[in-house]
N, C-alpha and C positions, 0 to 999 in steps of 0.2 A: 645523270641518274645513274647510268649502268654502270660506271666507274663506283660510286657510293654503294650500290647494290653489292657488286664484286667483294669491295672492303669490307662490307658489313657481312657478307657470306663467310668470308676467311675469319672474319672475329669470330663468328658464332662457333665455327669448326676447331679453332684454337681454344676458345673456352671449353667446348664439350670434349675434345677428346682426353684430355689428362683425367676426365670422369667416367671415362669408358670402363667396360670390365678389364679384370685382370688379364693381362697378357704376359708373356714373356719380355717383350719389349716396352713394358711400362716403365718410366721412370718413377723412383721413390720420392715421397714429399720432399721438399727442401726443408731442411733445419732438423730433420728427425734423427736420430743417433743411428749409426750403423756399426756392425760387428763383423770382423772377419776372423773367422775361426780356420786355421790352419792345422789339420790333424797329421801327425807324423808315427803311424803305427810302427811297431817294433823298433822303437828308438828309448834309447836312455841320455840322461844328460852327458854321460862320457863319449857317448857317438858323436856328439857335435863340438863339445868343448876341447876337441882333440884337433879341430880345425883352427888354425890360426886366422884371427880376422874374418872368421865366418860370419854367416847372415844371421844364423841362431843365435851366435853369441851376442852379435851387435843389438839385436832384439832383445835380448836378455838384460843387457847393459840399462836398457831404457825402461825394463819391466818391474813389476812384482813377480819375483821368482818361487819357485817352490817345487819339491819333489811331489810328484802324483802318486797317489795309492791307486792303481789299476783294479783294484778287487771288484768282481761283480757276484752275482749270487750263484756261479757256478763253481765247482772245484777247480776245474780249469779253464782260465777266461780266454774268450775266441773273440773276433772282431765282431760278430754279430752280438754277442751279450755286452760289449763294450759298447758299442754305437746304440744298444737299448737303454743301457744304463744312461748314456749321456743324453739321450732324447726323454728319457723318464723322471731322472732327477731320484732314482731309487735304485739300487740294486737289481739288476735284471737278469733271466736267465734266457737262454737261447734252445729252441726246440729243432734239431736237424741242422746244425749250423750252415752244412754244405747246402742245403735248399733255402734257408731263411736268407743268406745274404744276395739274392737275386733281385734284380730290378730292372725295368725296362724303361726306355724313352719313348714319352707319349708325343703324338703328332702336334699338341698344343702347348708344347716345350716343358710339360711337367714331367715328373719322376714318378713311379709307382713301384712300391716294394710288393712283390708278387705275392710274398708268404707272411704277410704283416697279420691277417686274422690268427694264423695259430699262434703268432708270438704273442698277440694282444691276449688271446685266452690263456695260454699258459701261464702269462705272468699274473694275470688276474687271480688265478688260484696259489701265486706263488707267496713264498714267506714274507717277502719285503713290500708286498702291495704295490709294485711296480705297474705304472699303466703306460704300456705302450703308447707312443706318440704324444705324450703328454705337453711336451715344449711345443711341437709343431699346433697343437689344438688351441693352447694358451695363447700363441702369437695370432693366431686366426682369429680368436675372440676379440684382441684389441687391435684390430687391423693392421697386424705386422705382417710380412711376407718373408717366409724363409727360401733359401735357395740352396742346393747341393750341388757340389761339382766333384767328379771322382770315380774311378774304376780300378780296382786292383785284380781283374780276371786277365784272361787272355784276349786279344783282338777279336772280335766278332761273336763274343759271348755274353749272356747277362748275369754270368754267376761273379761272385766276391765282388759285389757291391753293397756291401753291408753299411757304408758311410750314409745311404739313403735312409735307413732307419732312425738315424739322428735326427732329422729335421721333419720327417712325414708326419701328419696329424693322424687323427683317429682312424680315419679311413686308410693309411699307409700311403698318401700322396703328398708329394711336395711340389708346390705350385709352379717354382721355376727350379731348372737345373739343367745338369748335361751330364751324362753318363755314356754317350756313345761316342767314338771317334777321338777318344782321349789316350788309347793306347796303340802303338805301333811296334810291328814285329821289328825285333833287332836280334840276329843270331848269337851275337855275341853277348848280349845281355843275360843276366840269369832270369833263367825260365824263358827265354827267346823271346822277350818283348820289354818294352819300357813306356813310361808315360813321354806322350807328344808335349814338351814343354810349352811350345807357343800356342798349341790347342788349349793347355790348362789356362795358360795366362791369360788367352782371348776369352775363354767361357767365364773365367772369374771377373774379368772387367765386365762382361755383358750382365752377369747376375747382379754385381754390384750397383749397376745404373737402376735395377729394377726392383730389388729386395733389400731388406733391412737386416736380415743374418745371412751371412753366406759362409757354408760350411765346406772345405774344401779337403779332400785327402790326397795325399802325396804318398803314393804306395811303392815306390821303386826299393826301399828298404825292405819293405814288408816281402815284396816279390823275390830278394835276394835270398832273404831269410827262409823262406818257403821252399825254396830251391837247392837249400842247403849248400849254399856257395861257400868258399873260403872267405878268410879274414878280409883279403884284398879286395874280394868282390863286393863285398858288405861296405866297407870303407869308400869304395867308388861310386856306389849309390847313394850313400850318406852325404858325399860331396856334393853328387848332382842334385840332391835333395835340398840342401844347404843351398846352392845358387839359386834353386827356383823357389825357394822361400823369400830369398832377397827380390826378386822379380816381383814376387805378388805382393810383398808389403808394400812396396813402391806405389801400388795401385791405390792404397788407403791414404786418406787425408788425415791432417793432424787432429780432427774433429772425431775419426772414426776410432773405435776400439779393435785390438789385433790381439787374437789370443792364440797362443801355441800350445798344443797339448797331444802327448801321445797315448791315445787311448789303450793300446796295448805295448808290451815290452818283448823282446826276444827270448826264445826259448821257452823251455815247459817250466821253468822255475820263474817264480813270480819276481819281477824287480821293480824298481822306483820310477816313474816315466818323468816326463818333461812338462812343465805348467810355466807360461809367460805371458803376463797379462799387460798390456801396455794402453793408454787411451786417457781421455780426459778423467780428472779426478783419481787416478790412479798414481799411488806414491812409489817411485822407484825403490826396490827395497824386497822386502820379503812378503810373499802372499800366506795368507791363514784363512782359516774358517771354522765355522761354528762346529763343525764336524770335528775337528782336529783340535781348536785351540791353542795351536803351537805354531809359532812363527816357522815357515818355511817348510810346511806340508799342508795340502790340499788332498780331496780325496775327488775320484772321477764322478761321484754323484753330485758334488758341489756345482759342476759348471752349469747344469739347467736353470738353477735358481740365480746363478750370475750373469747368464746372458739374460734372462728375462729382467733382472732388477737395471742391467744396463741399457736396455731397450725401453725402460719406463712400463713395462707389463706386470701386474699382480701377480705374485707367486700363486698358484692354485693350491688346493688341499693334497690334490692327489702328487704334488712334488715337495720333495724335501726343502724346506726352508732354511737352506744352510749356505748363503751367498759367501764369496770369497770376498776378503778385503785385505787391503795393502797396510803395511807399518814400515817405517824407516827402519834400515838395517845396517850391516856393517858395511865398508866400503866394496866397491864393484868386484873387485879381484877375491876379496875375501869370501862374499858370497858366491860366487861361482865355482872356488875350490869347496867351499862348504857343501855345495850340493854334489859334488863328485864323490866327497868322503862320505855323504849320508848314504849314498848307494852302497858303497863298500861296507860301511858298518851294518846296515840292513841285511846285507848278503853273509856277511860273517855272523850275525846274530841268528840268522834263521838256521845256518849251518853249525852252531855250537849248541842250539838248544837241547838238541838231542843227547849229545854225551855228556853234558853238564846235569841233565836230568835224570839220566840213566845212573851216573854215579852218585846222586843223592841217594837215589833209590837202593841201589846197592850197600851203600853206607849205611842207611836205616835198617835194612835188614840183618845185615851183619851185626850192628850193634844191638838189634832186638834177640837175636838167634843167640849171643853170646850171653847176654842176661837169662834168658830162658834157661840155659844149660847151667849158669851158676845158680839159679835159684833153685834148679833140681837138685844139685849137688849139696847145696847148703853152704856155699862160700861165698865171701864178699868180693866184689870187683876190685881189682888193681887199679893203680893210676892209669894203665895202658888204656883200660876199657873206658874209664871215664874220659881220656882224651879223644877216643874214637867218638863218644856218643857227642862232645863237645865239638868237635871237628864236624860232625854230621848237621848239627844246629846251625853251625856257621857258614855252612856251604851256600844257602842263600842270602846272607848280607854280602858273603866275599863275592858272589857272583852280580849283584847290584852294584859295588863299587868298582867292578871293571869299566862302569861308565865314565870314570874318571881315569882311567888308564891311557896313555896314548896311544898304545897297540892294539886297542880294541876292535880293529878292522882285521887282526891278525886271524890265522887258521883255526878252525876248531879244536885243534890238539893244543895248541899254544894259550889259547882262551881257558880250555879246560885244565891244564897244569897251573896256570895261573889262578884261577879261582881253588882249587884243591889246596895249591901251597897256602893260599891265605887264609882259607880256612883252618889249616891245620896248625898256622901259626896261633889264631884265634883259639883253636883248642889246647894248645900247649899254655898260654897264658892263663886260660880258665882253671886249668888244673893245678897251676902253680899258684894262684891267688886263693884257691879253696881246700888245698890237699891236707894241710894241717889243721883246720878249723872245723869247717862244715863241708866235707865231701859231697851229702847230698845235694848241695846247692853249686855244684860246678855248672851245670847248664844255664844258673842265672846270668851268667857273663855273656855268652852268645846270643842268647834269646833277647837279654839287656840291650845289647848292640844293635841287635836287629831292629827293635821297636825305636831306638834313637834314630838310627840312620832313616828308617823309612817315614817316620813321623817329619824329620828335619827335610828329607828330599820333597815330600807332598807339600809342605808349605813354602818351598823355593821354586817351584816351578816342576817338578817330578822329570829333573834331567836324567837320574837314574833308572827310570823306568821304560824309556825308548830305547831298544835295540841293545839290551843287556841279556845275557842268557837266559834270565828266568822273568824279564820283564815282556812288555808288549811290541810285536814287531810292526813295523813303518809298513811292509809289504801286505800284510794281513788286513791292515786297517780297521781293525774292530776298535782300537782305542789308542789316542795319541797324547793325551794329557790324563792327570789326577793318577790315582791307583789304579793298576791292571787288577784282575781277578786273581792272578797269582801272588802278586805281590800282598793284596789285603788279605789272603788265606794265610801267606806266613805271618803278617802282623799279627792278625786275630790269634794264631797259635802262640806265637811269641809272647804278646802281651798276657794270655793267660798263664804261661809258664811263670813270666816276671810276677803275676799277682799271686798265684800259690806257692811258689818256690819262695818269694818275697816276704809271704805272711809266715811261712815255716821258718824263716830266718829270724824274722822279727821278733816270734815268740821265744826262740831260743836266746835273743839277746836281752828278752825281758820289756818289750815295747808293749803297750797297754793295747788290748785287742780292740778297743775303740777308735784308736790312732792308727791300727792299721785297717779300720774298716773304712776309715775317712779318706786313707791313702789308696785303698784300692779302688772305691768309687771314683775318686778325681782320677785315677788313671785310665777308669773305663770310660769316663766324661771326655777325657783329653782325645782318646785314641778315637771315640766315636765321633766327636766332633770334626775332626781332621778328616776323617774318613768318609764324613757326609757332606762336609762343606762344598758347594759346588766349585769353588776356584781353588781349593785343595785336592782332596780325595776324591770327591764326586762318585763315589762307588756305593749305589743302593746295597746291594746283596752283603758286602762288608761291612756296612753301618748294621743291619739287621744282627749279622753273625756276631759281631763283637758286643752288642748289647745283651743279646740272650745269652753269651757264654759269658760274660763278667757276672752277670744276674745269676745265673746257675752256679757259678764259682763262688761269688760271695755267700750265697744261700747256704752250701755246703760248708764253707769255713765258719760261717757263724753257728751254724746247726748241723754237727755231722751226722747226725740221726733223722735229717729231715725224712720225711715220707716221701714217695713217688708223687703222691698227688699234689703235695706241697711245691715240689719241684715243677710238676706239669705248670701249675698256675704262676709261677714265676715265668717258668719259658713263656708262656702265654703272654703275661704282663708285659715282659720285655719285649716280645714281638709287636705288642699293640704300640708301646712306648714308641719305637723304632718307626713303624709305619706313620705314627702322628709328626714325627720329626720330619720326617722324608716328605711328608705331604706339604708341610709349611715350607720347607726348603723350596720343595720343585714348584710350589705356586708363585712364591716370591722369584724365582729363576725364570717363570714362563713370563715374567711381566717384564722382562728385560729386552733390549732389541735382540731379533733374531740372530745376529752375527755373534751376540755374546752368551746365548744360550748353551748349556749344557746339556746332555743327555736326558738328565732328571728332569728339566723343563719341558725338553721335548716329549717325554713320557706322559707328563701330566698333561700337556696339550691334546696328545693322543686320547686319554681318557676323555676330556672334555669335548671331543670330536666323536667320541663314539668307536674309535679305532683300538680300544686297549684288548679287545680280544685277539686281534689279528697280531699285535705285537707279542702278547702273552705267549700266544699259540706258536710264534716262531722262535722265541726263546727257550721255550720248551722242547720244542723239535730239535732245536741245536743241542740243548741238554742231552736229549736222548741219544743224538746221533754220536756224542761223546761217550757214552757210558756203552755202547753197542760196537765200538770202533775196537775193541781189544777184548780179549777173556780176561786180562790181568786186572780190570777194572773191577771184577767181581770179589776181590779182595777187599776192597776198600771198604763196602758195608760190614765186610766182616771183623775188620779192625777196628772201626767205629764202635760196633757192639763190644767189643774186647775193652776199649777204653770205658765204655759206659759201666761196663760190669765192676770197674773198680769202685764205684761208688756204691755197689750191693752190699748187704749185711747178710749174708745166710745166718739164720738161726738168731739174728739180732745183733749179731757181732762183724766186725769188719774180717776181711780176709788179713792172712797172715802177715803178708807183705805191706797192706794199708796199715795195719796196726802198728807196725815198726815205722812206717814212713806216712803218716796220715795225709800229708798235702797231695798224694796219689789220688785219692778219692773226689776231691773236687777238681782237680787239673783233668782228671779223665773224664768225668761227667760233663765238664763245660768245653771240653776240646770236642767230644762226641756231638753234643750238642750244636756247638758253632760250624762243626763240619757238615752235620746234616742240613742245616739252614743254608748254609753256604751253597751245598749241592742244589737244593730247591730252587732258590730264587736268582742263580746264576745262570747264565746261558752257557757257560763253561761246565755247568752240571758237577759231575762227579770228579773233575780235575781240581776244582777247588778243594773238596774234601779230602784228595790224595795230598795236596799240599799241607793241608793240616796235620794228616797222618804222619806224612814225612818229618815233620818237627816234632810232634808228640811221641812217636815211637822210641826216638833217642833219648828224648827227655825221661819219658818212664823208665826206659833201660838204664839209666845213668842212677835215676832216685832209687830204683828198687833193689839194686844189689850194693848199693853204697854203704860203708859201715856207720854205724851210729855211735857218736863217741859219747861214753858215759859221763853224764854232769853237764854235757854240751846239748845233745839232742834231745833228752828225756830225763825225766824225773823217776827215782827209784823207790818203789815201795815193795820192800823184803826182796825174795828173789825174781820180782817180775817187772819188766820194765813197761813203763806205762806213757805212752805219748802224751806230750801238752797239748791239748786242743781247747778251743772254745766252745762252751755248750752249758 
């Protein structure tokens, strides 16, 4: 009986022990998925791909890989804002990064982020609505346990342990972890210390026994970068980190998911980081997300939703529902080489955007000033001036076409030269095609080419949008697919030029006005449809701008004497039509799976959830920041007003220049309307209006001082030349 009693007691103990309270030594439930996340701060793909047969390369060959946009809500990303972003699933900001990264080891095996409350309060008021600790809170609500292992500070301190922010719950606590005893003094190492690899491996193994999600920071490279070490020391730290990755990955079982991610990149200039996801259900190839909708690119804010989905935890409303998915891609060697090239192209784009944009602005100013002088002295422009205007109009399309140039990763000087040479060639062809017949239509060639190229690019995947001088930047992370704000602005301005100049040319050629009206309306519908459709342009502001601009242009082309009140009604009506169209498309987009939705569907989702005021407030704040970033933006509204005045009829008659070239009135008014709308509804703000102006100024300059061929451009009544218009 005594033996039976002892056996029964032992059985009770074995049954009760697993159900006891959460402790550091508790074993995770068998059969549940586990995720091991290795963070590699201040590294890039090129850091590890330079190591032959390295561990990171080996993991990447078995994973869905991507270039990681590490942008946070701060102008300069820090490890604190990065780990807050990872744990919030939205872009987060940091209050006093020096203090915010502190964390202490508790006696019960948990880890506490000591300045967590300040971070949570700051982000609750932030533009992106980031909820600090959202990942940890969601895991706790579903009975999943996170763990953290890492220390980037000197031995014996509690500083530089920002990694604990990624796994903390709403109170700043991670239930399992180790942040003490992981760093040892090493006089020859950068900063005088390094990770104790054996201690990190042991702590990670213990954490995997008791947690569902384990986040481990490998901080030796960051320590070397912070110490300002030379290339050799950084390379040595990278190799040491690579070996440690191999040891830690061996702790994972085939049923575990392994994620490599670099939350920060080296230097003050933002670069693309590392992302590699391996595990059950993951197809080795490319990773992509609903944020990017482009294979090979994901964002730091996508990580939280991905981890929750892998662990079978519902994604809360406080976390962006943008999980990473995998798709088959090119062979392994080609994928890894493409990741390395992507970083080079992104860096080259960010360095080239300034020179190309400045060149465009200077050319637009020069063409406009020459036109003003010629109008003042009463002379027609020469072919040289028309070439200058056409070259200016061709700069945007030439910049986008560099996406097909094999040397697109060259330096900013080479890229700028290629863009200007290409634009010059287009300008010369434009003048040659129109010089003998219709000089006022010279800019119809570069603007028509712009419309054709951007529409074709939008419906074929938008390859020319990413990492081209006037396209969007992968490192900034605002957009990766569809039409960017700048591209959309150039498309709208070029469309209005094609519509108004084409109408004038058609009248000269005897085309019936009704046919011109049908053609103009069809052009507007096509451009608006491509711009709005989620799988193509997916651009909200561009859709509203093009519909408003086309409507105003057609109203003035049909009725040149239209009153301001009639134009205002047209303006408002087009805006309502655009809003209705976007609402329908957004509702349809919202009905799709989260990984397929665009920002249009997510915006509708925010409206339904009552979060629209915050989103609109964030976009308005971003637009305000752009407008106040430089005093030169003050000239943009002045130029928009000048364009609008082209449609003004002082004393009931058009301006003299408009009387000679009636197409200027509808073009100027529609460009001003589209630029103003683009300014108001885009988070790029005045930058969108500036792009419209950059195309509109050379178009007006070329047309206003072009000669009017008797018998071709006008009909003669006595000694007075009367333009042929519809009305």
